[in-house]
C-alpha positions in Angstrom: 25.9 -60.0 77.9 27.9 -60.0 74.7 26.8 -62.5 72.0 29.4 -63.4 69.5 26.9 -64.4 66.8 24.3 -61.6 66.9 25.0 -60.3 63.3 26.8 -63.5 62.4 24.3 -66.4 61.8 27.3 -68.7 61.4 31.1 -68.3 61.4 32.8 -68.6 58.1 34.8 -71.8 57.7 38.1 -69.9 57.5 37.5 -68.4 61.0 36.6 -71.8 62.4 39.8 -73.3 60.9 41.8 -70.4 62.5 40.2 -71.2 65.9 41.0 -74.9 65.5 44.6 -74.0 64.6 45.0 -72.5 68.1 44.8 -69.0 66.7 48.2 -69.5 65.1 49.7 -66.3 63.6 53.2 -67.7 63.4 55.8 -65.1 64.5 53.5 -62.2 63.8 53.7 -59.6 66.7 49.9 -59.9 67.2 47.7 -62.0 69.5 44.4 -63.2 68.3 41.4 -62.8 70.5 40.3 -66.0 72.0 37.1 -67.6 73.3 38.7 -68.3 76.7 38.4 -68.0 80.4 37.6 -64.4 81.7 40.4 -62.3 83.0 42.7 -62.8 80.0 43.9 -59.8 78.0 42.9 -61.7 74.8 39.4 -62.7 76.0 37.1 -61.9 73.1 34.1 -61.0 75.3 36.0 -58.4 77.3 37.7 -56.9 74.2 34.3 -56.6 72.3 32.7 -54.9 75.3 35.6 -52.4 75.7 35.9 -51.8 72.0 32.2 -51.0 71.7 32.1 -48.9 74.9 35.3 -46.9 74.5 35.9 -46.8 70.8 32.5 -47.2 69.2 33.4 -50.4 67.3 30.3 -51.0 65.1 28.0 -53.9 66.0 28.4 -55.5 62.6 32.1 -56.1 63.1 33.5 -59.0 65.1 37.1 -58.3 66.3 39.4 -61.3 65.9 42.7 -59.5 66.8 43.6 -56.3 68.7 46.6 -54.2 67.8 47.0 -51.1 70.1 43.2 -50.4 70.3 42.8 -51.0 66.6 41.1 -54.2 65.5 41.2 -56.8 62.7 37.5 -57.7 62.4 35.3 -60.1 60.5 32.4 -58.5 58.7 29.2 -60.3 57.6 30.7 -61.3 54.3 33.6 -63.1 56.0 36.1 -60.5 55.0 38.7 -59.3 57.5 38.9 -55.5 57.7 41.2 -53.3 59.7 39.2 -51.0 61.9 41.2 -48.1 63.5 39.9 -46.1 66.5 41.8 -43.1 64.8 39.6 -43.1 61.7 38.5 -45.0 58.6 40.9 -47.2 56.7 40.5 -49.2 53.5 42.6 -52.2 54.5 40.7 -55.4 53.8 41.4 -59.1 53.1 39.2 -61.6 51.3 38.9 -63.9 54.3 40.7 -65.0 57.5 43.0 -67.4 55.7 44.3 -64.6 53.4 44.7 -62.2 56.3 46.5 -64.8 58.4 48.9 -65.7 55.6 49.8 -62.0 55.1 50.4 -61.4 58.8 52.7 -64.5 58.9 54.5 -63.4 55.8 55.0 -59.9 57.0 56.5 -61.2 60.3 59.0 -63.3 58.4 60.2 -60.4 56.2 
């Protein structure tokens, strides 16, 4: 069984606000992963299991959005990092709010 909070003793307030917003990413061409009923392509539990099984997503990362088998993830500090199954990247945002705002802004441009 997948536990969302294993390395995360509590969710950061920005992530909780993002969940309460209905996972709103404006017009960004991304879909946030949701805590939802099984059998959905955005079900966070299934995505975590697949990402760890097939792409070796590290246990210390919590994916919040999938983009073609790459993931935007929360780390233990509450930062959002871009994790690619193709290799290491250095893309990182201070928190969910900053990441969300950038995704929305890029979609508008």
